[in-house]
C-alpha positions, 0 to 999 in steps of 0.5 A: 499499499505505501509503495502504491501511494508513492508511486501515484505521487511520483506519476503526479510529479511526472505528469506535472513536468510533462504538462510544463513542457508540452509545447517547448523545445529545449531552447524555450525550456532553457531560456525560461528559468521559472520552468527549469527551476520547477521541472528541477524541483519535480525531478528531485522530488521524484528521486526523494520518493524513490528513496522512500520505496521499500528495498524489496520492492525496488528489487522486485521491479528491476525494469524501472531504473530506480538507481539512475532516478536516484543518482539524478536527484543526488546530482541535483541536490548536491550540485545545483549550480552545476546542473547540466540542463542538456541531461535535464531536458534529455531525461524530460524529453526522452525518458519521463512518458516511458517511466510514467508508463512503467509505473502505471503498470506497476501500479495496476 
């Protein structure tokens, strides 16, 4: 039950990021400081929530890149001034929809 609640929150953060960036390309993203900060905050929250999942749950679902999600969170939190916006954009543009789909399957 706890894990399902966490998955719902993660999916909500993903949906928020995707809504913010729906009609934007990298240039528009990079030039919109508020959008950048909001997306980075939401990505860090996703990483925080992954840390709250039960360890066995993570081990039972290895198809989800849990450790990469944590790693991104750590990069954001420990080096905010040096966050690589190209990397953040690649995660948003290439990885988040697939992650959302994986998590929705787990939630069912």
